[in-house]
MARKE-362738 format. One record per residue: residue number from 0; residue in three letters; z, x, y of N, C-alpha, C, O in turn. Coordinates in steps of 0.05 Angstrom, whole numbers, padded with zeros to 5 digits. Atoms other than C-alpha are relative to their C-alpha. Layout:
BEGIN
+-----+------+--------+--------+--------+--------+--------+---------+--------+--------+--------+--------+--------+--------+
: seq : type :    nup :  neast : nnorth :   caup : caeast : canorth :    cup :  ceast : cnorth :    oup :  oeast : onorth :
+-----+------+--------+--------+--------+--------+--------+---------+--------+--------+--------+--------+--------+--------+
: NUM :  ALA :      Z :      X :      Y :      Z :      X :       Y :      Z :      X :      Y :      Z :      X :      Y :
...
+-----+------+--------+--------+--------+--------+--------+---------+--------+--------+--------+--------+--------+--------+
//
This chain:
BEGIN
+-----+------+--------+--------+--------+--------+--------+---------+--------+--------+--------+--------+--------+--------+
: seq : type :    nup :  neast : nnorth :   caup : caeast : canorth :    cup :  ceast : cnorth :    oup :  oeast : onorth :
+-----+------+--------+--------+--------+--------+--------+---------+--------+--------+--------+--------+--------+--------+
:   0 :  UNK :  00011 : -00008 :  00025 :  00411 : -01227 :  -00274 : -00001 :  00027 :  00008 :  00012 :  00047 :  00002 :
:   1 :  UNK :  00022 : -00022 : -00012 :  00359 : -01182 :  -00232 :  00031 :  00030 :  00008 :  00034 :  00054 :  00005 :
:   2 :  UNK : -00024 : -00023 : -00010 :  00427 : -01150 :  -00203 :  00013 :  00027 : -00022 :  00014 :  00052 : -00022 :
:   3 :  UNK : -00016 : -00003 :  00019 :  00465 : -01146 :  -00263 : -00015 :  00024 : -00005 : -00003 :  00045 :  00000 :
:   4 :  UNK :  00015 : -00023 :  00013 :  00405 : -01098 :  -00293 : -00004 :  00018 :  00021 : -00001 :  00042 :  00018 :
:   5 :  UNK : -00001 : -00030 : -00030 :  00397 : -01056 :  -00228 :  00026 :  00012 : -00010 :  00025 :  00033 : -00023 :
:   6 :  UNK : -00018 : -00018 :  00001 :  00462 : -01036 :  -00235 :  00009 :  00003 : -00025 :  00031 :  00013 : -00029 :
:   7 :  UNK :  00004 : -00012 :  00025 :  00451 : -01029 :  -00304 : -00008 :  00035 : -00005 :  00000 :  00056 : -00016 :
:   8 :  UNK :  00016 : -00018 : -00008 :  00404 : -00985 :  -00284 :  00011 :  00029 :  00002 :  00008 :  00048 : -00013 :
:   9 :  UNK : -00012 : -00006 : -00023 :  00440 : -00953 :  -00232 :  00023 :  00022 : -00024 :  00018 :  00044 : -00033 :
:  10 :  UNK : -00015 : -00007 :  00025 :  00492 : -00934 :  -00284 :  00000 :  00015 : -00012 :  00012 :  00037 : -00009 :
:  11 :  UNK :  00010 : -00036 :  00013 :  00462 : -00892 :  -00332 : -00001 :  00018 :  00012 :  00013 :  00038 :  00006 :
:  12 :  UNK :  00009 : -00027 : -00017 :  00433 : -00846 :  -00282 :  00029 :  00010 :  00007 :  00032 :  00034 :  00000 :
:  13 :  UNK : -00027 : -00004 : -00009 :  00508 : -00841 :  -00257 :  00007 :  00014 : -00030 :  00002 :  00037 : -00038 :
:  14 :  UNK : -00017 : -00009 :  00023 :  00539 : -00832 :  -00319 : -00020 :  00021 : -00021 : -00008 :  00035 : -00037 :
:  15 :  UNK :  00008 : -00027 :  00008 :  00481 : -00784 :  -00346 : -00002 :  00022 :  00016 : -00015 :  00042 :  00010 :
:  16 :  UNK :  00005 : -00029 : -00021 :  00485 : -00736 :  -00290 : -00028 :  00005 :  00013 : -00034 :  00027 :  00023 :
:  17 :  UNK :  00024 : -00010 :  00001 :  00410 : -00751 :  -00280 : -00005 : -00009 :  00035 :  00005 : -00027 :  00047 :
:  18 :  UNK :  00010 :  00001 : -00044 :  00382 : -00748 :  -00195 : -00008 : -00029 :  00005 : -00011 : -00043 : -00015 :
:  19 :  UNK :  00019 :  00014 : -00015 :  00352 : -00797 :  -00158 : -00019 :  00003 : -00002 : -00024 :  00027 : -00003 :
:  20 :  UNK :  00023 : -00006 : -00010 :  00282 : -00808 :  -00154 : -00002 :  00015 :  00013 : -00010 :  00036 :  00004 :
:  21 :  UNK :  00008 :  00001 : -00023 :  00277 : -00797 :  -00090 :  00013 :  00036 :  00006 : -00004 :  00050 :  00018 :
:  22 :  UNK :  00005 : -00020 : -00005 :  00309 : -00728 :  -00084 : -00019 :  00021 : -00026 : -00030 :  00043 : -00023 :
:  23 :  UNK :  00026 : -00018 :  00016 :  00265 : -00701 :  -00142 : -00031 : -00002 :  00023 : -00037 :  00015 :  00040 :
:  24 :  UNK :  00019 :  00001 : -00018 :  00209 : -00715 :  -00103 : -00011 :  00001 :  00036 : -00031 : -00003 :  00049 :
:  25 :  UNK :  00009 : -00006 : -00036 :  00215 : -00702 :  -00027 :  00006 : -00010 :  00010 : -00003 : -00006 :  00032 :
:  26 :  UNK :  00001 :  00018 : -00018 :  00242 : -00756 :  -00002 :  00025 :  00005 :  00020 :  00026 : -00007 :  00042 :
:  27 :  UNK : -00016 : -00014 : -00012 :  00299 : -00720 :   00023 : -00007 :  00023 :  00017 :  00010 :  00029 :  00034 :
:  28 :  UNK :  00011 : -00024 : -00009 :  00252 : -00655 :   00049 :  00001 :  00015 :  00020 : -00019 :  00008 :  00033 :
:  29 :  UNK : -00007 : -00005 : -00027 :  00271 : -00616 :   00108 : -00036 :  00018 : -00003 : -00050 :  00031 : -00018 :
:  30 :  UNK :  00031 : -00005 : -00008 :  00205 : -00606 :   00139 :  00002 :  00034 :  00020 :  00017 :  00040 :  00039 :
:  31 :  UNK : -00004 : -00022 : -00014 :  00190 : -00532 :   00159 : -00016 : -00005 :  00030 : -00036 : -00019 :  00032 :
:  32 :  UNK :  00019 : -00003 : -00014 :  00171 : -00520 :   00231 : -00010 :  00020 :  00014 : -00001 :  00043 :  00010 :
:  33 :  UNK :  00016 : -00019 : -00002 :  00126 : -00484 :   00262 :  00007 :  00025 :  00025 :  00011 :  00020 :  00049 :
:  34 :  UNK : -00016 : -00015 : -00024 :  00151 : -00419 :   00301 : -00018 : -00009 :  00028 : -00040 : -00019 :  00027 :
:  35 :  UNK :  00017 :  00001 : -00027 :  00128 : -00425 :   00375 : -00015 :  00029 :  00013 : -00007 :  00051 :  00008 :
:  36 :  UNK :  00025 : -00023 : -00007 :  00071 : -00378 :   00407 :  00008 : -00001 :  00025 :  00014 : -00023 :  00034 :
:  37 :  UNK :  00005 : -00008 : -00027 :  00076 : -00351 :   00474 : -00028 :  00000 :  00007 : -00036 :  00022 :  00003 :
:  38 :  UNK :  00030 :  00003 : -00008 :  00005 : -00367 :   00494 : -00003 :  00030 :  00036 : -00024 :  00040 :  00042 :
:  39 :  UNK :  00013 : -00017 : -00017 :  00011 : -00314 :   00560 :  00009 :  00025 : -00015 :  00017 :  00043 :  00000 :
:  40 :  UNK : -00016 : -00027 :  00007 :  00036 : -00257 :   00516 : -00038 :  00006 : -00024 : -00050 : -00007 : -00041 :
:  41 :  UNK :  00037 : -00007 :  00026 : -00044 : -00218 :   00480 :  00022 :  00016 : -00025 :  00042 :  00030 : -00025 :
:  42 :  UNK : -00008 : -00010 :  00029 : -00033 : -00206 :   00405 : -00016 :  00017 : -00008 : -00036 :  00005 : -00017 :
:  43 :  UNK :  00017 : -00029 :  00000 : -00067 : -00130 :   00395 :  00006 : -00004 : -00033 :  00025 : -00010 : -00047 :
:  44 :  UNK :  00006 :  00004 :  00044 : -00092 : -00132 :   00315 :  00012 :  00027 :  00000 :  00001 :  00042 :  00016 :
:  45 :  UNK : -00012 : -00026 :  00018 : -00044 : -00067 :   00280 : -00033 :  00016 :  00004 : -00055 :  00008 : -00003 :
:  46 :  UNK :  00017 : -00020 :  00005 : -00084 : -00003 :   00296 :  00004 :  00007 : -00027 :  00028 :  00007 : -00033 :
:  47 :  UNK : -00004 : -00011 :  00022 : -00095 :  00021 :   00225 : -00023 :  00030 : -00004 : -00047 :  00033 : -00007 :
:  48 :  UNK :  00002 : -00032 : -00009 : -00099 :  00099 :   00232 : -00001 :  00008 : -00033 :  00016 : -00003 : -00047 :
:  49 :  UNK : -00002 : -00008 :  00032 : -00114 :  00132 :   00156 :  00012 :  00032 :  00001 : -00001 :  00049 :  00012 :
:  50 :  UNK : -00018 : -00029 : -00006 : -00070 :  00196 :   00157 : -00025 :  00017 : -00009 : -00046 :  00012 : -00020 :
:  51 :  UNK :  00024 : -00030 :  00015 : -00108 :  00264 :   00144 :  00009 :  00008 : -00021 :  00031 :  00016 : -00026 :
:  52 :  UNK : -00008 : -00015 :  00033 : -00115 :  00285 :   00073 :  00021 :  00019 : -00001 :  00031 :  00031 :  00019 :
:  53 :  UNK : -00021 : -00013 :  00015 : -00068 :  00319 :   00041 : -00009 :  00027 : -00012 : -00019 :  00027 : -00035 :
:  54 :  UNK :  00004 : -00034 :  00003 : -00079 :  00401 :   00039 :  00003 : -00002 : -00029 :  00021 : -00016 : -00040 :
:  55 :  UNK : -00016 : -00013 :  00021 : -00079 :  00429 :  -00024 :  00001 :  00026 : -00006 :  00013 :  00038 : -00024 :
:  56 :  UNK : -00004 : -00030 : -00008 : -00091 :  00493 :  -00002 :  00004 :  00020 : -00015 : -00013 :  00015 : -00032 :
:  57 :  UNK : -00021 : -00013 :  00001 : -00056 :  00546 :  -00024 :  00003 :  00028 : -00011 :  00008 :  00027 : -00035 :
:  58 :  UNK :  00005 : -00021 : -00002 : -00058 :  00624 :  -00020 :  00031 :  00011 :  00000 :  00049 :  00007 :  00016 :
:  59 :  UNK : -00011 : -00016 :  00010 : -00015 :  00668 :  -00058 :  00020 :  00022 :  00023 :  00007 :  00038 :  00036 :
:  60 :  UNK : -00015 : -00020 : -00013 :  00044 :  00711 :  -00020 : -00019 :  00021 : -00010 : -00038 :  00018 : -00026 :
:  61 :  UNK :  00006 : -00027 :  00002 :  00027 :  00784 :  -00019 :  00021 :  00011 : -00012 :  00015 :  00028 : -00029 :
:  62 :  UNK : -00023 : -00001 :  00018 :  00092 :  00793 :  -00046 :  00008 : -00013 : -00022 :  00027 : -00002 : -00033 :
:  63 :  UNK : -00011 :  00020 :  00023 :  00105 :  00741 :  -00099 : -00003 :  00014 : -00025 : -00017 :  00003 : -00042 :
:  64 :  UNK : -00004 : -00013 :  00028 :  00115 :  00788 :  -00157 :  00030 :  00001 :  00015 :  00047 : -00015 :  00008 :
:  65 :  UNK : -00024 : -00017 : -00011 :  00174 :  00822 :  -00113 :  00016 : -00029 :  00007 :  00037 : -00017 :  00007 :
:  66 :  UNK : -00010 :  00025 : -00005 :  00206 :  00746 :  -00097 :  00008 : -00009 : -00016 :  00030 : -00018 : -00017 :
:  67 :  UNK :  00002 :  00016 :  00023 :  00190 :  00722 :  -00160 :  00020 :  00009 : -00018 :  00037 : -00007 : -00027 :
:  68 :  UNK : -00016 : -00005 :  00010 :  00226 :  00773 :  -00198 :  00020 :  00008 :  00009 :  00033 :  00022 : -00006 :
:  69 :  UNK : -00034 : -00006 : -00014 :  00293 :  00781 :  -00145 :  00003 : -00037 : -00008 :  00027 : -00043 : -00012 :
:  70 :  UNK : -00011 :  00029 : -00002 :  00290 :  00695 :  -00154 :  00014 :  00006 : -00035 :  00038 :  00007 : -00040 :
:  71 :  UNK : -00009 : -00005 :  00024 :  00287 :  00708 :  -00233 :  00026 :  00016 : -00015 :  00033 :  00009 : -00038 :
:  72 :  UNK : -00019 : -00008 :  00004 :  00344 :  00752 :  -00237 :  00028 : -00012 :  00021 :  00052 : -00006 :  00018 :
:  73 :  UNK : -00023 :  00010 : -00013 :  00384 :  00713 :  -00184 :  00006 : -00024 : -00010 :  00023 : -00035 :  00004 :
:  74 :  UNK :  00003 :  00016 :  00018 :  00380 :  00658 :  -00234 :  00007 : -00005 : -00029 :  00020 : -00021 : -00042 :
:  75 :  UNK : -00010 :  00001 :  00037 :  00378 :  00680 :  -00303 :  00031 :  00017 :  00001 :  00046 :  00014 : -00018 :
:  76 :  UNK : -00014 : -00022 :  00011 :  00429 :  00735 :  -00291 :  00005 :  00016 : -00013 : -00013 :  00027 : -00026 :
:  77 :  UNK : -00003 : -00034 :  00025 :  00464 :  00792 :  -00330 : -00021 : -00019 : -00030 : -00010 : -00011 : -00050 :
:  78 :  UNK :  00013 :  00023 :  00026 :  00421 :  00741 :  -00389 : -00029 :  00019 :  00001 : -00046 :  00024 : -00016 :
:  79 :  UNK :  00029 : -00003 : -00002 :  00365 :  00771 :  -00358 : -00012 :  00020 : -00021 :  00001 :  00041 : -00023 :
:  80 :  UNK :  00018 : -00024 :  00012 :  00308 :  00813 :  -00410 : -00002 :  00034 :  00025 :  00003 :  00036 :  00049 :
:  81 :  UNK :  00015 : -00011 : -00022 :  00281 :  00878 :  -00382 : -00018 : -00001 :  00008 : -00027 :  00005 :  00031 :
:  82 :  UNK :  00029 :  00018 : -00017 :  00226 :  00853 :  -00372 :  00000 : -00024 : -00003 :  00003 : -00040 : -00021 :
:  83 :  UNK : -00010 :  00026 : -00021 :  00229 :  00801 :  -00322 : -00017 : -00026 : -00019 : -00009 : -00047 : -00029 :
:  84 :  UNK :  00018 :  00025 :  00005 :  00166 :  00763 :  -00343 :  00002 : -00002 : -00035 : -00017 : -00009 : -00050 :
:  85 :  UNK :  00008 :  00018 :  00028 :  00185 :  00752 :  -00413 :  00025 : -00015 : -00007 :  00030 : -00025 : -00030 :
:  86 :  UNK : -00022 :  00012 : -00006 :  00247 :  00723 :  -00392 : -00002 : -00035 : -00012 : -00021 : -00045 :  00000 :
:  87 :  UNK :  00009 :  00016 :  00010 :  00246 :  00654 :  -00429 :  00015 : -00023 :  00018 :  00036 : -00020 :  00031 :
:  88 :  UNK : -00006 :  00019 : -00013 :  00251 :  00586 :  -00400 : -00004 : -00021 : -00019 : -00024 : -00034 : -00023 :
:  89 :  UNK :  00011 :  00021 :  00027 :  00262 :  00543 :  -00458 :  00027 : -00018 :  00010 :  00026 : -00041 :  00003 :
:  90 :  UNK : -00021 :  00015 : -00001 :  00332 :  00519 :  -00432 : -00009 : -00012 :  00029 : -00016 :  00003 :  00047 :
:  91 :  UNK :  00012 :  00019 : -00016 :  00312 :  00458 :  -00386 :  00017 :  00013 :  00041 :  00005 :  00015 :  00063 :
:  92 :  UNK : -00020 : -00003 : -00034 :  00373 :  00479 :  -00318 : -00020 :  00019 :  00001 : -00039 :  00015 :  00016 :
:  93 :  UNK :  00012 : -00019 : -00012 :  00343 :  00539 :  -00320 : -00027 :  00000 :  00014 : -00029 :  00007 :  00038 :
:  94 :  UNK :  00023 :  00009 : -00011 :  00275 :  00523 :  -00308 : -00008 : -00023 :  00023 : -00027 : -00020 :  00038 :
:  95 :  UNK :  00001 :  00011 : -00014 :  00283 :  00467 :  -00272 :  00011 :  00018 :  00032 : -00003 :  00019 :  00052 :
:  96 :  UNK : -00010 : -00021 : -00029 :  00330 :  00517 :  -00214 : -00030 :  00015 :  00002 : -00042 :  00013 :  00024 :
:  97 :  UNK :  00029 : -00029 : -00012 :  00261 :  00575 :  -00219 : -00024 : -00028 :  00013 : -00036 : -00027 :  00034 :
:  98 :  UNK :  00030 :  00015 : -00014 :  00207 :  00521 :  -00204 :  00014 : -00020 :  00023 :  00004 : -00018 :  00045 :
:  99 :  UNK : -00014 :  00012 : -00027 :  00250 :  00477 :  -00155 :  00008 :  00023 :  00021 :  00007 :  00012 :  00043 :
: 100 :  UNK : -00010 : -00015 : -00020 :  00274 :  00537 :  -00112 : -00029 :  00012 :  00010 : -00036 :  00019 :  00033 :
: 101 :  UNK :  00022 : -00010 : -00006 :  00205 :  00559 :  -00124 : -00025 : -00015 :  00026 : -00037 : -00007 :  00046 :
: 102 :  UNK :  00015 :  00016 : -00017 :  00166 :  00497 :  -00100 :  00008 :  00004 :  00033 : -00008 :  00012 :  00049 :
: 103 :  UNK : -00019 : -00006 : -00029 :  00214 :  00501 :  -00033 : -00012 :  00021 :  00012 : -00024 :  00019 :  00034 :
: 104 :  UNK :  00010 : -00020 : -00018 :  00196 :  00566 :  -00018 : -00024 :  00005 :  00008 : -00029 :  00016 :  00029 :
: 105 :  UNK :  00037 : -00009 :  00006 :  00117 :  00571 :  -00034 : -00010 : -00025 :  00003 : -00033 : -00025 : -00003 :
: 106 :  UNK :  00014 :  00014 :  00002 :  00104 :  00503 :  -00023 : -00024 : -00008 : -00017 : -00045 : -00014 : -00005 :
: 107 :  UNK :  00016 :  00013 :  00024 :  00065 :  00482 :  -00089 :  00015 : -00003 : -00012 :  00034 :  00012 : -00009 :
: 108 :  UNK : -00021 :  00007 :  00013 :  00102 :  00452 :  -00133 : -00016 : -00003 : -00033 : -00030 : -00023 : -00036 :
: 109 :  UNK :  00006 :  00012 :  00027 :  00081 :  00452 :  -00212 : -00009 : -00022 : -00013 :  00005 : -00024 : -00033 :
: 110 :  UNK :  00011 :  00020 :  00015 :  00044 :  00392 :  -00239 :  00014 : -00001 : -00024 :  00024 :  00017 : -00037 :
: 111 :  UNK : -00019 :  00019 :  00017 :  00078 :  00345 :  -00285 : -00016 :  00015 : -00035 : -00003 :  00022 : -00055 :
: 112 :  UNK :  00020 : -00012 :  00016 :  00011 :  00372 :  -00331 :  00002 :  00026 : -00013 : -00004 :  00033 : -00036 :
: 113 :  UNK : -00004 : -00024 :  00001 :  00029 :  00434 :  -00323 :  00015 :  00013 : -00018 :  00008 :  00031 : -00033 :
: 114 :  UNK : -00027 : -00016 :  00010 :  00109 :  00442 :  -00345 : -00001 :  00007 : -00022 : -00001 :  00031 : -00021 :
: 115 :  UNK :  00003 : -00002 :  00017 :  00103 :  00443 :  -00411 : -00012 :  00031 : -00015 : -00007 :  00042 : -00037 :
: 116 :  UNK :  00016 : -00028 : -00004 :  00058 :  00508 :  -00401 :  00019 :  00033 :  00001 :  00019 :  00053 : -00014 :
: 117 :  UNK : -00015 : -00010 : -00003 :  00110 :  00540 :  -00367 :  00026 :  00015 : -00019 :  00050 :  00009 : -00018 :
: 118 :  UNK : -00028 : -00013 :  00021 :  00154 :  00584 :  -00420 :  00010 :  00021 :  00006 :  00034 :  00024 :  00003 :
: 119 :  UNK : -00021 : -00026 : -00009 :  00170 :  00650 :  -00394 : -00016 :  00007 :  00038 : -00038 :  00004 :  00048 :
: 120 :  UNK :  00011 : -00005 : -00024 :  00169 :  00672 :  -00324 : -00025 :  00011 :  00009 : -00036 :  00008 :  00031 :
: 121 :  UNK :  00034 : -00006 : -00008 :  00100 :  00707 :  -00336 : -00009 : -00021 : -00003 : -00033 : -00019 : -00001 :
: 122 :  UNK :  00026 :  00019 : -00011 :  00072 :  00645 :  -00333 : -00007 : -00014 :  00010 : -00028 : -00027 :  00009 :
: 123 :  UNK : -00006 :  00014 : -00036 :  00101 :  00617 :  -00268 : -00010 :  00021 :  00021 : -00014 :  00017 :  00045 :
: 124 :  UNK :  00015 : -00014 : -00015 :  00074 :  00678 :  -00245 : -00029 :  00006 : -00001 : -00043 :  00014 :  00019 :
: 125 :  UNK :  00027 :  00008 :  00008 :  00011 :  00673 :  -00275 : -00007 : -00026 :  00010 : -00030 : -00027 :  00016 :
: 126 :  UNK :  00007 :  00020 : -00020 :  00010 :  00604 :  -00242 :  00000 : -00001 :  00024 : -00020 : -00010 :  00034 :
: 127 :  UNK : -00004 : -00014 : -00033 :  00038 :  00625 :  -00165 : -00025 :  00017 :  00004 : -00038 :  00012 :  00025 :
: 128 :  UNK :  00023 : -00009 : -00001 : -00018 :  00667 :  -00174 : -00023 :  00000 :  00014 : -00037 :  00011 :  00032 :
: 129 :  UNK :  00048 :  00019 :  00002 : -00088 :  00630 :  -00179 :  00015 : -00018 :  00035 :  00035 : -00030 :  00043 :
: 130 :  UNK :  00014 :  00009 : -00023 : -00121 :  00616 :  -00109 : -00003 : -00028 :  00002 : -00026 : -00033 : -00005 :
: 131 :  UNK :  00011 :  00032 : -00009 : -00124 :  00535 :  -00091 : -00017 : -00003 :  00022 : -00012 :  00003 :  00045 :
: 132 :  UNK :  00023 : -00002 : -00028 : -00180 :  00525 :  -00047 :  00001 : -00034 :  00002 :  00004 : -00049 : -00017 :
: 133 :  UNK : -00004 :  00028 : -00013 : -00179 :  00458 :  -00011 : -00035 : -00015 : -00002 : -00038 : -00038 : -00010 :
: 134 :  UNK :  00025 :  00017 :  00006 : -00256 :  00440 :  -00013 : -00008 : -00009 : -00035 :  00002 :  00000 : -00055 :
: 135 :  UNK :  00012 :  00021 :  00014 : -00292 :  00396 :  -00059 : -00032 :  00026 : -00019 : -00040 :  00048 : -00011 :
: 136 :  UNK :  00017 : -00015 :  00007 : -00352 :  00420 :  -00110 : -00023 :  00002 :  00015 : -00040 :  00019 :  00016 :
: 137 :  UNK :  00028 :  00015 : -00011 : -00401 :  00381 :  -00072 :  00011 :  00023 :  00038 : -00001 :  00031 :  00058 :
: 138 :  UNK :  00006 : -00018 : -00030 : -00379 :  00424 :  -00011 : -00002 :  00026 :  00005 : -00007 :  00036 :  00026 :
: 139 :  UNK :  00007 : -00026 :  00009 : -00382 :  00491 :  -00045 : -00030 : -00002 : -00004 : -00043 :  00017 :  00005 :
: 140 :  UNK :  00035 : -00003 : -00001 : -00460 :  00471 :  -00061 : -00006 : -00006 :  00024 : -00028 :  00004 :  00029 :
: 141 :  UNK :  00015 : -00005 : -00019 : -00470 :  00456 :   00004 : -00006 :  00024 :  00023 : -00023 :  00030 :  00039 :
: 142 :  UNK :  00004 : -00016 : -00018 : -00452 :  00509 :   00035 : -00019 :  00040 : -00019 : -00032 :  00056 : -00005 :
: 143 :  UNK :  00010 : -00019 :  00014 : -00476 :  00570 :  -00025 : -00038 : -00008 : -00001 : -00053 : -00027 :  00000 :
: 144 :  UNK :  00038 :  00002 :  00001 : -00552 :  00588 :  -00029 : -00013 : -00010 : -00022 : -00007 :  00003 : -00041 :
: 145 :  UNK :  00011 :  00005 :  00023 : -00591 :  00553 :  -00079 : -00029 : -00002 : -00001 : -00047 :  00000 :  00016 :
: 146 :  UNK :  00032 : -00020 :  00001 : -00651 :  00564 :  -00114 : -00020 : -00021 :  00011 : -00014 : -00045 :  00009 :
: 147 :  UNK :  00020 :  00012 : -00005 : -00716 :  00537 :  -00085 : -00014 : -00016 : -00014 : -00036 : -00016 : -00004 :
: 148 :  UNK : -00005 :  00019 :  00016 : -00725 :  00484 :  -00139 :  00022 : -00025 : -00011 :  00025 : -00039 : -00031 :
: 149 :  UNK : -00025 :  00020 :  00001 : -00666 :  00443 :  -00129 :  00001 : -00008 :  00025 :  00006 :  00007 :  00043 :
: 150 :  UNK : -00009 :  00025 : -00021 : -00661 :  00386 :  -00080 :  00020 : -00015 : -00003 :  00021 : -00026 : -00024 :
: 151 :  UNK : -00023 :  00012 : -00007 : -00602 :  00356 :  -00061 :  00005 : -00021 :  00020 :  00018 : -00013 :  00040 :
: 152 :  UNK :  00005 :  00019 : -00022 : -00608 :  00292 :  -00019 :  00028 : -00006 :  00010 :  00038 : -00018 : -00008 :
: 153 :  UNK : -00028 :  00002 : -00005 : -00533 :  00288 :   00019 :  00009 : -00022 :  00003 :  00032 : -00028 : -00004 :
: 154 :  UNK :  00003 :  00015 : -00009 : -00548 :  00231 :   00046 : -00015 : -00022 : -00006 : -00039 : -00019 : -00011 :
: 155 :  UNK :  00017 :  00022 :  00020 : -00570 :  00163 :   00019 : -00017 : -00019 :  00019 : -00031 : -00037 :  00010 :
+-----+------+--------+--------+--------+--------+--------+---------+--------+--------+--------+--------+--------+--------+
//
């Protein structure tokens, strides 16, 4: 009778498509092998070298106005107004071409936060005319001559 009940239970498992308990709980699980370690080889820790900080320094070229004027004339073609600085950048394709070429040539791209401010070629000229210093405000304070009643402790 016990054999009949065992077959009946096994039959129910087979008919329902339920896997045996052994397969679920790791009865046939493969064991992971540990990698072989060569004791003669010396393992050195990886060298963690911090790259130098990216310089934001930008000095506008002396011929910036003529370069920008020729580039605007090249991109806009015959649709260029008489005053090139009033050329509108409302069309996205023209704005992209101009800013991409300037970023490649001058090595300074317009940040995303200021893209909406670039409405005319004059705005672009004003942006690229600004000099950018690489020093922080603390570095500027260090080199500046401070009043006698002001004391700054740079090291804690």
